[in-house]
DOBA-430271 format. One record per residue: x, y, z of N, C-alpha, C in turn. Coordinates in steps of 0.02 Angstrom, whole numbers, plus 50000, padded with zeros to 5 digits. Each point is the difference from the previous one (the first is absolute). Layout:
! residues N
+-------+-------+-------+-------+-------+-------+-------+-------+-------+
|   n.u |   n.v |   n.w |  ca.u |  ca.v |  ca.w |   c.u |   c.v |   c.w |
+-------+-------+-------+-------+-------+-------+-------+-------+-------+
|     X |     Y |     Z |     X |     Y |     Z |     X |     Y |     Z |
...
+-------+-------+-------+-------+-------+-------+-------+-------+-------+
***
This chain:
! residues 236
+-------+-------+-------+-------+-------+-------+-------+-------+-------+
|   n.u |   n.v |   n.w |  ca.u |  ca.v |  ca.w |   c.u |   c.v |   c.w |
+-------+-------+-------+-------+-------+-------+-------+-------+-------+
| 58363 | 62545 | 53733 | 49985 | 49982 | 50069 | 49934 | 49962 | 50004 |
| 49952 | 50022 | 49960 | 49935 | 49965 | 50000 | 50007 | 49928 | 49977 |
| 50043 | 49989 | 49950 | 50009 | 49931 | 49976 | 50034 | 49956 | 50052 |
| 50045 | 50029 | 50039 | 50033 | 49962 | 50053 | 49950 | 49980 | 50053 |
| 49956 | 50046 | 50019 | 49947 | 49984 | 50048 | 49952 | 49948 | 49971 |
| 49986 | 50006 | 49935 | 49955 | 49952 | 49968 | 50029 | 49930 | 50002 |
| 50065 | 49994 | 49988 | 50033 | 49935 | 50003 | 49995 | 49969 | 50069 |
| 50009 | 50042 | 50052 | 49994 | 49975 | 50069 | 49930 | 49975 | 50014 |
| 49950 | 50037 | 49977 | 49930 | 49979 | 50010 | 49985 | 49935 | 49964 |
| 50027 | 49993 | 49940 | 49989 | 49938 | 49962 | 50030 | 49941 | 50037 |
| 50060 | 50008 | 50027 | 50032 | 49945 | 50038 | 49959 | 49981 | 50061 |
| 49976 | 50050 | 50037 | 49960 | 49987 | 50060 | 49935 | 49965 | 49981 |
| 49968 | 50023 | 49946 | 49936 | 49971 | 49979 | 50010 | 49927 | 49979 |
| 50052 | 49986 | 49961 | 50013 | 49932 | 49978 | 50016 | 49954 | 50058 |
| 50035 | 50027 | 50050 | 50016 | 49960 | 50059 | 49937 | 49981 | 50038 |
| 49948 | 50043 | 49999 | 49937 | 49986 | 50034 | 49957 | 49952 | 49959 |
| 50001 | 50009 | 49934 | 49959 | 49958 | 49956 | 50028 | 49929 | 49995 |
| 50067 | 49996 | 49999 | 50033 | 49935 | 49994 | 50044 | 49988 | 50061 |
| 49970 | 49991 | 50060 | 50040 | 49993 | 50060 | 50046 | 49939 | 50000 |
| 49978 | 49947 | 49964 | 50041 | 49940 | 49997 | 50060 | 50009 | 49955 |
| 49996 | 50048 | 49955 | 50055 | 50013 | 49954 | 50017 | 50074 | 50004 |
| 50016 | 50021 | 50060 | 50012 | 50071 | 50012 | 50056 | 50027 | 49956 |
| 49983 | 50048 | 49958 | 50050 | 50032 | 49959 | 50041 | 50050 | 50040 |
| 49974 | 50020 | 50058 | 50034 | 50050 | 50040 | 50067 | 49975 | 50024 |
| 50003 | 49934 | 50014 | 50063 | 49973 | 50025 | 50044 | 49972 | 49946 |
| 49980 | 50004 | 49937 | 50039 | 49974 | 49945 | 50034 | 50058 | 49964 |
| 50066 | 50004 | 50006 | 50036 | 50058 | 49974 | 49993 | 50007 | 49925 |
| 50001 | 49944 | 49964 | 49996 | 50005 | 49928 | 49933 | 50028 | 49977 |
| 49946 | 49973 | 50025 | 49934 | 50024 | 49979 | 49988 | 50071 | 50024 |
| 50027 | 50015 | 50058 | 49994 | 50069 | 50025 | 50037 | 50048 | 49953 |
| 50059 | 49978 | 49977 | 50038 | 50040 | 49952 | 49960 | 50010 | 49935 |
| 49969 | 49946 | 49976 | 49961 | 50004 | 49938 | 49943 | 50051 | 50008 |
| 49963 | 49995 | 50056 | 49944 | 50046 | 50011 | 50026 | 50072 | 50005 |
| 50052 | 50011 | 50041 | 50027 | 50068 | 50009 | 50026 | 50029 | 49935 |
| 50041 | 49961 | 49965 | 50031 | 50025 | 49939 | 49950 | 50014 | 49945 |
| 49958 | 49951 | 49986 | 49955 | 50008 | 49943 | 49942 | 50047 | 50016 |
| 49984 | 50008 | 50064 | 49950 | 50051 | 50017 | 50030 | 50069 | 49989 |
| 50061 | 50011 | 50026 | 50033 | 50064 | 49993 | 50015 | 50016 | 49927 |
| 50031 | 49951 | 49964 | 50019 | 50012 | 49931 | 49939 | 50004 | 49954 |
| 49951 | 49954 | 50012 | 49941 | 49999 | 49957 | 49958 | 50062 | 50006 |
| 49981 | 50017 | 50062 | 49960 | 50060 | 50010 | 50041 | 50062 | 49982 |
| 50066 | 49997 | 50014 | 50043 | 50056 | 49982 | 49999 | 50015 | 49926 |
| 50003 | 49948 | 49959 | 49997 | 50009 | 49927 | 49934 | 50032 | 49979 |
| 49945 | 49977 | 50031 | 49934 | 50027 | 49983 | 49996 | 50074 | 50019 |
| 50024 | 50017 | 50060 | 49998 | 50069 | 50023 | 50044 | 50045 | 49956 |
| 50059 | 49976 | 49982 | 50044 | 50039 | 49957 | 49968 | 50010 | 49932 |
| 49967 | 49948 | 49974 | 49967 | 50006 | 49935 | 49947 | 50055 | 50000 |
| 49958 | 50000 | 50052 | 49948 | 50052 | 50003 | 50028 | 50069 | 50014 |
| 50056 | 50002 | 50038 | 50034 | 50064 | 50012 | 50025 | 50029 | 49934 |
| 50032 | 49958 | 49960 | 50025 | 50022 | 49935 | 49943 | 50021 | 49954 |
| 49947 | 49960 | 50000 | 49942 | 50016 | 49958 | 49969 | 50067 | 50019 |
| 49996 | 50013 | 50065 | 49973 | 50063 | 50025 | 50040 | 50060 | 49975 |
| 50066 | 49991 | 49996 | 50044 | 50054 | 49978 | 50015 | 49998 | 49925 |
| 49967 | 49955 | 49965 | 50009 | 49997 | 49927 | 50067 | 49975 | 49978 |
| 50031 | 49956 | 50039 | 50065 | 49972 | 49984 | 49993 | 49925 | 49989 |
| 50031 | 49974 | 49948 | 49998 | 49929 | 49986 | 50060 | 49964 | 50028 |
| 49996 | 49934 | 50002 | 50056 | 49960 | 50026 | 50062 | 50009 | 49956 |
| 49989 | 50006 | 49934 | 50058 | 50008 | 49955 | 50037 | 50064 | 50015 |
| 49964 | 50053 | 50015 | 50032 | 50063 | 50017 | 50035 | 49997 | 50067 |
| 49967 | 49968 | 50050 | 50030 | 49994 | 50066 | 50065 | 49960 | 49998 |
| 49999 | 49945 | 49965 | 50059 | 49956 | 49998 | 50053 | 50025 | 49952 |
| 49982 | 50047 | 49957 | 50048 | 50026 | 49952 | 50016 | 49950 | 49945 |
| 49949 | 49962 | 49979 | 50011 | 49949 | 49949 | 50013 | 50029 | 49931 |
| 49983 | 50064 | 49992 | 50010 | 50033 | 49936 | 50071 | 50028 | 49993 |
| 50042 | 49987 | 50051 | 50069 | 50026 | 49998 | 50049 | 49943 | 49986 |
| 50064 | 50014 | 50005 | 50052 | 49951 | 49983 | 49996 | 49939 | 50046 |
| 49971 | 49946 | 49976 | 49992 | 49940 | 50041 | 50066 | 49964 | 50012 |
| 50042 | 49997 | 49947 | 50064 | 49965 | 50007 | 50044 | 50033 | 50052 |
| 50000 | 50067 | 49999 | 50038 | 50037 | 50050 | 49973 | 49989 | 50070 |
| 49933 | 49995 | 50005 | 49968 | 49989 | 50065 | 50018 | 49931 | 50027 |
| 50001 | 49950 | 49956 | 50017 | 49932 | 50022 | 50072 | 49997 | 50024 |
| 50046 | 50027 | 49960 | 50071 | 50000 | 50020 | 50011 | 50040 | 50064 |
| 49968 | 50058 | 50005 | 50007 | 50041 | 50060 | 49973 | 49965 | 50061 |
| 49944 | 49965 | 49993 | 49970 | 49964 | 50056 | 50044 | 49944 | 50024 |
| 50027 | 49961 | 49954 | 50045 | 49945 | 50020 | 50064 | 50026 | 50031 |
| 50027 | 50054 | 49972 | 50062 | 50029 | 50027 | 49989 | 50026 | 50071 |
| 49942 | 50033 | 50011 | 49985 | 50027 | 50066 | 49992 | 49944 | 50051 |
| 49970 | 49945 | 49979 | 49992 | 49942 | 50045 | 50068 | 49971 | 50019 |
| 50045 | 49997 | 49952 | 50067 | 49973 | 50013 | 50039 | 50044 | 50049 |
| 49986 | 50065 | 49998 | 50032 | 50047 | 50047 | 49967 | 49995 | 50068 |
| 49933 | 49998 | 50000 | 49963 | 50003 | 50063 | 50006 | 49936 | 50041 |
| 50006 | 49943 | 49967 | 50000 | 49936 | 50036 | 50057 | 49993 | 50050 |
| 50064 | 50008 | 49979 | 50054 | 49994 | 50050 | 49997 | 50054 | 50054 |
| 49978 | 50060 | 49981 | 49994 | 50054 | 50050 | 49948 | 49981 | 50052 |
| 49942 | 49975 | 49977 | 49947 | 49981 | 50046 | 50020 | 49941 | 50044 |
| 50034 | 49951 | 49972 | 50023 | 49942 | 50039 | 50049 | 50021 | 50054 |
| 50046 | 50045 | 49982 | 50049 | 50025 | 50048 | 49965 | 50038 | 50057 |
| 49954 | 50045 | 49982 | 49964 | 50038 | 50050 | 49956 | 49955 | 50043 |
| 49973 | 49948 | 49970 | 49958 | 49953 | 50037 | 50041 | 49965 | 50054 |
| 50060 | 49978 | 49981 | 50044 | 49967 | 50048 | 50021 | 50048 | 50055 |
| 50015 | 50062 | 49981 | 50020 | 50051 | 50048 | 49944 | 50015 | 50050 |
| 49939 | 50008 | 49974 | 49943 | 50013 | 50044 | 49986 | 49942 | 50047 |
| 50008 | 49939 | 49975 | 49990 | 49941 | 50042 | 50051 | 49998 | 50057 |
| 50062 | 50018 | 49984 | 50053 | 50002 | 50051 | 49986 | 50054 | 50052 |
| 49979 | 50059 | 49977 | 49985 | 50055 | 50046 | 49941 | 49984 | 50045 |
| 49949 | 49968 | 49973 | 49942 | 49981 | 50041 | 50020 | 49949 | 50052 |
| 50044 | 49954 | 49981 | 50024 | 49949 | 50048 | 50040 | 50033 | 50056 |
| 50039 | 50052 | 49981 | 50040 | 50036 | 50050 | 49957 | 50033 | 50053 |
| 49941 | 50024 | 49981 | 49955 | 50034 | 50048 | 49947 | 49952 | 50027 |
| 50014 | 49934 | 49991 | 49958 | 49947 | 50028 | 49929 | 50000 | 49971 |
| 49997 | 50016 | 49935 | 49937 | 49994 | 49963 | 50009 | 49945 | 49948 |
| 49956 | 49952 | 50002 | 50006 | 49942 | 49955 | 49983 | 50020 | 49928 |
| 50048 | 49995 | 49954 | 49985 | 50016 | 49930 | 49955 | 49947 | 49970 |
| 49947 | 50021 | 49968 | 49951 | 49954 | 49971 | 49994 | 50013 | 49926 |
| 49998 | 49946 | 49962 | 49992 | 50006 | 49927 | 49931 | 50029 | 49984 |
| 49994 | 50028 | 49940 | 49935 | 50023 | 49977 | 49952 | 49942 | 49998 |
| 49936 | 50014 | 50008 | 49949 | 49948 | 50000 | 50003 | 49957 | 49937 |
| 50009 | 50029 | 49939 | 50005 | 49957 | 49941 | 50057 | 49950 | 50004 |
| 50057 | 50020 | 50028 | 50056 | 49954 | 50006 | 49985 | 49945 | 50050 |
| 49964 | 50016 | 50053 | 49979 | 49950 | 50048 | 49951 | 49951 | 49968 |
| 49957 | 50026 | 49957 | 49952 | 49958 | 49965 | 50036 | 49954 | 49951 |
| 50051 | 50026 | 49968 | 50037 | 49960 | 49951 | 50033 | 49940 | 50034 |
| 50017 | 50007 | 50064 | 50031 | 49945 | 50036 | 49952 | 49941 | 50007 |
| 49935 | 50014 | 50006 | 49951 | 49946 | 50010 | 49964 | 49981 | 49936 |
| 50017 | 50035 | 49945 | 49970 | 49985 | 49935 | 50043 | 49948 | 49965 |
| 49981 | 49937 | 50006 | 50043 | 49946 | 49975 | 49979 | 49973 | 49932 |
| 49937 | 50007 | 49982 | 49977 | 49972 | 49936 | 50014 | 50049 | 49944 |
| 50004 | 49973 | 49939 | 50013 | 50041 | 49941 | 49944 | 50050 | 49989 |
| 49938 | 49978 | 50010 | 49943 | 50044 | 49991 | 50002 | 50059 | 50047 |
| 50017 | 49988 | 50062 | 50004 | 50054 | 50049 | 50054 | 50050 | 49981 |
| 50057 | 49975 | 49976 | 50055 | 50045 | 49981 | 49983 | 50040 | 49937 |
| 49962 | 49970 | 49955 | 49979 | 50037 | 49940 | 49953 | 50057 | 50020 |
| 49953 | 49985 | 50045 | 49954 | 50052 | 50023 | 50039 | 50055 | 50036 |
| 50048 | 49980 | 50040 | 50042 | 50049 | 50035 | 50037 | 50044 | 49950 |
| 50028 | 49968 | 49948 | 50038 | 50037 | 49949 | 49956 | 50049 | 49963 |
| 49939 | 49980 | 49983 | 49954 | 50045 | 49965 | 49985 | 50061 | 50043 |
| 49988 | 49989 | 50064 | 49986 | 50056 | 50045 | 50059 | 50047 | 50009 |
| 50060 | 49970 | 50010 | 50059 | 50040 | 50016 | 50036 | 50029 | 49940 |
| 49997 | 49964 | 49944 | 50040 | 50020 | 49942 | 49959 | 50035 | 49946 |
| 49935 | 49987 | 49999 | 49957 | 50030 | 49948 | 49955 | 50054 | 50029 |
| 49956 | 49980 | 50046 | 49949 | 50047 | 50026 | 50030 | 50056 | 50042 |
| 50043 | 49981 | 50048 | 50028 | 50051 | 50046 | 50037 | 50056 | 49962 |
| 50044 | 49985 | 49953 | 50034 | 50055 | 49965 | 49952 | 50045 | 49962 |
| 49949 | 49971 | 49967 | 49953 | 50041 | 49961 | 49961 | 50047 | 50046 |
| 49971 | 49972 | 50054 | 49958 | 50040 | 50044 | 50041 | 50051 | 50039 |
| 50055 | 49979 | 50030 | 50040 | 50044 | 50042 | 50034 | 50055 | 49959 |
| 50025 | 49983 | 49941 | 50031 | 50051 | 49959 | 49948 | 50049 | 49973 |
| 49941 | 49975 | 49982 | 49947 | 50045 | 49976 | 49980 | 50049 | 50055 |
| 49995 | 49974 | 50061 | 49978 | 50042 | 50056 | 50053 | 50049 | 50022 |
| 50061 | 49976 | 50013 | 50051 | 50042 | 50031 | 50040 | 50042 | 49950 |
| 50024 | 49968 | 49946 | 50039 | 50037 | 49950 | 49957 | 50027 | 49943 |
| 49942 | 49970 | 49988 | 49959 | 50021 | 49945 | 49951 | 50056 | 50018 |
| 49974 | 49999 | 50062 | 49949 | 50048 | 50021 | 50025 | 50046 | 50055 |
| 50022 | 49971 | 50056 | 50016 | 50039 | 50059 | 50060 | 50046 | 49989 |
| 50056 | 49972 | 49976 | 50061 | 50040 | 49991 | 49990 | 50059 | 49951 |
| 49975 | 49988 | 49939 | 49993 | 50057 | 49954 | 49947 | 50050 | 50021 |
| 49948 | 49977 | 50036 | 49949 | 50046 | 50023 | 50027 | 50050 | 50051 |
| 50037 | 49975 | 50050 | 50029 | 50044 | 50051 | 50053 | 50044 | 49969 |
| 50040 | 49973 | 49954 | 50051 | 50039 | 49966 | 49969 | 50056 | 49959 |
| 49945 | 49985 | 49966 | 49966 | 50050 | 49959 | 49972 | 50057 | 50042 |
| 49983 | 49986 | 50063 | 49975 | 50051 | 50045 | 50055 | 50046 | 50026 |
| 50062 | 49985 | 49983 | 50055 | 50044 | 50018 | 50041 | 49976 | 50059 |
| 49995 | 49935 | 50016 | 50038 | 49972 | 50057 | 50042 | 49940 | 49978 |
| 50052 | 50011 | 49961 | 50039 | 49944 | 49973 | 50034 | 49957 | 50054 |
| 50026 | 50032 | 50053 | 50033 | 49962 | 50052 | 49950 | 49958 | 50040 |
| 49943 | 50030 | 50015 | 49947 | 49963 | 50034 | 49976 | 49942 | 49957 |
| 49996 | 50012 | 49935 | 49979 | 49947 | 49954 | 50049 | 49942 | 50001 |
| 50064 | 50017 | 49998 | 50053 | 49948 | 49999 | 50002 | 49961 | 50065 |
| 50008 | 50035 | 50056 | 50009 | 49966 | 50064 | 49934 | 49976 | 50029 |
| 49946 | 50038 | 49988 | 49935 | 49980 | 50027 | 49974 | 49937 | 49968 |
| 50002 | 49997 | 49933 | 49976 | 49940 | 49966 | 50044 | 49939 | 50015 |
| 50065 | 50011 | 50008 | 50047 | 49946 | 50016 | 49988 | 49975 | 50072 |
| 49986 | 50047 | 50045 | 49986 | 49981 | 50069 | 49936 | 49958 | 50004 |
| 49948 | 50021 | 49966 | 49937 | 49963 | 50001 | 50007 | 49931 | 49967 |
| 50040 | 49997 | 49948 | 50013 | 49936 | 49966 | 50032 | 49951 | 50048 |
| 50050 | 50023 | 50037 | 50034 | 49956 | 50048 | 49953 | 49983 | 50059 |
| 49959 | 50049 | 50019 | 49957 | 49991 | 50059 | 49947 | 49947 | 49989 |
| 49970 | 49996 | 49940 | 49945 | 49954 | 49990 | 50022 | 49927 | 50000 |
| 50065 | 49988 | 50001 | 50023 | 49930 | 50003 | 50004 | 49975 | 50073 |
| 49990 | 50045 | 50047 | 49992 | 49982 | 50071 | 50056 | 49955 | 50025 |
| 50062 | 50019 | 49988 | 50056 | 49960 | 50024 | 50057 | 50046 | 50019 |
| 50023 | 49995 | 50062 | 50051 | 50045 | 50025 | 50068 | 49986 | 49968 |
| 50015 | 49937 | 49989 | 50066 | 49982 | 49974 | 50009 | 50022 | 49927 |
| 49946 | 50000 | 49961 | 50006 | 50017 | 49929 | 49979 | 50072 | 49985 |
| 49985 | 50039 | 50051 | 49975 | 50068 | 49988 | 50053 | 50042 | 49962 |
| 50061 | 50002 | 50026 | 50053 | 50041 | 49968 | 50017 | 49973 | 49930 |
| 50010 | 49934 | 49991 | 50014 | 49975 | 49932 | 49944 | 50017 | 49951 |
| 49937 | 49995 | 50020 | 49945 | 50016 | 49955 | 49995 | 50075 | 49987 |
| 50018 | 50040 | 50050 | 50000 | 50072 | 49991 | 50053 | 50020 | 49947 |
| 50059 | 49969 | 50005 | 50053 | 50013 | 49952 | 49979 | 49975 | 49930 |
| 49969 | 49941 | 49999 | 49975 | 49974 | 49936 | 49951 | 50049 | 49968 |
| 49956 | 50028 | 50040 | 49951 | 50049 | 49974 | 50035 | 50061 | 49971 |
| 50053 | 50023 | 50033 | 50038 | 50058 | 49975 | 50031 | 49984 | 49932 |
| 50026 | 49939 | 49994 | 50030 | 49979 | 49936 | 49947 | 49996 | 49946 |
| 49941 | 49977 | 50017 | 49945 | 49995 | 49951 | 49977 | 50069 | 49977 |
| 49999 | 50048 | 50046 | 49982 | 50068 | 49980 | 50052 | 50029 | 49953 |
| 50064 | 49988 | 50016 | 50054 | 50024 | 49956 | 49993 | 49968 | 49931 |
| 49984 | 49936 | 49998 | 49991 | 49965 | 49937 | 49942 | 50031 | 49960 |
| 49946 | 50016 | 50036 | 49942 | 50032 | 49967 | 50020 | 50067 | 49969 |
| 50039 | 50038 | 50036 | 50021 | 50065 | 49975 | 50045 | 49993 | 49938 |
| 50043 | 49949 | 50000 | 50046 | 49991 | 49944 | 49965 | 49974 | 49938 |
| 49955 | 49951 | 50009 | 49968 | 49968 | 49942 | 49934 | 50032 | 49981 |
| 49969 | 50036 | 50048 | 49935 | 50033 | 49989 | 49946 | 49951 | 49979 |
| 50003 | 49939 | 50026 | 49948 | 49950 | 49987 | 49993 | 49954 | 50060 |
| 49939 | 49989 | 50021 | 49987 | 49957 | 50058 | 50015 | 49927 | 49985 |
| 50000 | 49983 | 49936 | 50015 | 49931 | 49980 | 50069 | 49979 | 50027 |
| 50048 | 50046 | 50000 | 50067 | 49983 | 50023 | 50001 | 49983 | 50074 |
| 49962 | 50037 | 50041 | 49999 | 49986 | 50072 | 49963 | 49935 | 50015 |
| 49949 | 49985 | 49960 | 49964 | 49936 | 50009 | 50047 | 49942 | 49985 |
| 50038 | 50005 | 49945 | 50048 | 49948 | 49982 | 50054 | 49993 | 50054 |
| 50025 | 50057 | 50025 | 50051 | 49999 | 50053 | 49972 | 49967 | 50063 |
| 49940 | 50019 | 50019 | 49968 | 49972 | 50060 | 49989 | 49925 | 49992 |
| 49974 | 49980 | 49942 | 49987 | 49929 | 49987 | 50066 | 49960 | 49999 |
| 50051 | 50028 | 49969 | 50066 | 49966 | 49998 | 50030 | 49994 | 50069 |
| 49992 | 50053 | 50040 | 50026 | 50000 | 50069 | 49965 | 49945 | 50041 |
| 49934 | 49996 | 49995 | 49962 | 49949 | 50037 | 50016 | 49930 | 49975 |
| 50008 | 49993 | 49933 | 50015 | 49935 | 49972 | 50069 | 49975 | 50023 |
| 50048 | 50046 | 50002 | 50067 | 49982 | 50023 | 49999 | 49978 | 50073 |
| 49964 | 50037 | 50042 | 49994 | 49980 | 50070 | 49965 | 49933 | 50007 |
| 49949 | 49989 | 49959 | 49963 | 49937 | 50000 | 50047 | 49943 | 49983 |
| 50041 | 50008 | 49949 | 50047 | 49948 | 49979 | 50053 | 49988 | 50054 |
| 50028 | 50055 | 50027 | 50051 | 49994 | 50052 | 49974 | 49963 | 50061 |
| 49938 | 50017 | 50020 | 49972 | 49970 | 50060 | 49987 | 49925 | 49990 |
| 49976 | 49982 | 49940 | 49987 | 49929 | 49986 | 50063 | 49959 | 49994 |
| 50055 | 50032 | 49980 | 50062 | 49964 | 49988 | 50056 | 50023 | 50047 |
| 49981 | 50025 | 50058 | 50050 | 50028 | 50046 | 50052 | 49949 | 50022 |
| 49979 | 49938 | 50012 | 50047 | 49948 | 50023 | 50051 | 49985 | 49945 |
| 49976 | 49992 | 49938 | 50044 | 49985 | 49944 | 50047 | 50058 | 49986 |
| 49974 | 50061 | 50003 | 50041 | 50060 | 49988 | 50055 | 50006 | 50053 |
| 49981 | 49987 | 50063 | 50049 | 50003 | 50055 | 50054 | 49948 | 49991 |
| 49980 | 49939 | 49980 | 50048 | 49946 | 49989 | 50049 | 50018 | 49945 |
| 49973 | 50025 | 49944 | 50044 | 50018 | 49943 | 50046 | 50058 | 50018 |
| 49975 | 50047 | 50040 | 50041 | 50057 | 50021 | 50059 | 49976 | 50043 |
| 49986 | 49953 | 50046 | 50053 | 49973 | 50042 | 50051 | 49961 | 49957 |
| 49975 | 49966 | 49947 | 50045 | 49963 | 49955 | 50047 | 50049 | 49964 |
| 49973 | 50056 | 49979 | 50041 | 50051 | 49966 | 50053 | 50027 | 50048 |
| 49979 | 50016 | 50062 | 50048 | 50026 | 50050 | 50055 | 49950 | 50014 |
| 49980 | 49935 | 50007 | 50050 | 49948 | 50014 | 50049 | 49992 | 49942 |
| 49973 | 50007 | 49938 | 50043 | 49994 | 49941 | 50050 | 50058 | 49997 |
| 49977 | 50060 | 50016 | 50044 | 50058 | 50001 | 50055 | 49992 | 50053 |
| 49980 | 49976 | 50059 | 50049 | 49990 | 50054 | 50052 | 49948 | 49979 |
| 49976 | 49947 | 49966 | 50046 | 49948 | 49978 | 50048 | 50027 | 49948 |
| 49974 | 50041 | 49954 | 50042 | 50029 | 49947 | 50053 | 50046 | 50030 |
| 49981 | 50039 | 50050 | 50046 | 50046 | 50032 | 50055 | 49962 | 50037 |
| 49981 | 49946 | 50034 | 50049 | 49960 | 50039 | 50051 | 49967 | 49954 |
| 49977 | 49983 | 49938 | 50047 | 49969 | 49952 | 50050 | 50052 | 49975 |
+-------+-------+-------+-------+-------+-------+-------+-------+-------+
***
């Protein structure tokens, strides 16, 4: 929460210092400040938290365990979670429309719409596919979930950490899909017993969404071509 407030203060300060080039009204630069402030300071805070408790990054991530199994498990979990999340996302958007609430994409997706240069998209990819999975998995599945579970509250650990994970994305339409994603990631952690698998799953999930969003028009066109081909084959 402190890092989120810090990002807001940085944006306000830069808007005052550079009024002619206000970053406050520029979604891409605002995304950069918000993301890298949260992820950057988050990494530092997690590092000192681990150091205080005498735990290293290798132990937290489970790098000393079966890495090949973690990689395969992470990719498999992402392949399962992606269609489920996309379906739930569409369902939530339809339900919000039914109750006259305008469904809005997550802020990163809105930023991706205005990020037209290759450099901007690379920075976006680093934040969404590299930093976010490491920081968020370390915080929610690496620290929060096992800590609450160890205190004797496994259900609170499961649903509480998943609820907070979905909540920090501040988006009504994606809350349920992200909550379900978090549940899948916890299950993956329990099966593989290594945080590396959830980081890979999270990164793969974000990368797939990144690719789909960038190529949505082409994917839609090809999908319609497949449907038309099937209809033509059936009619013959």
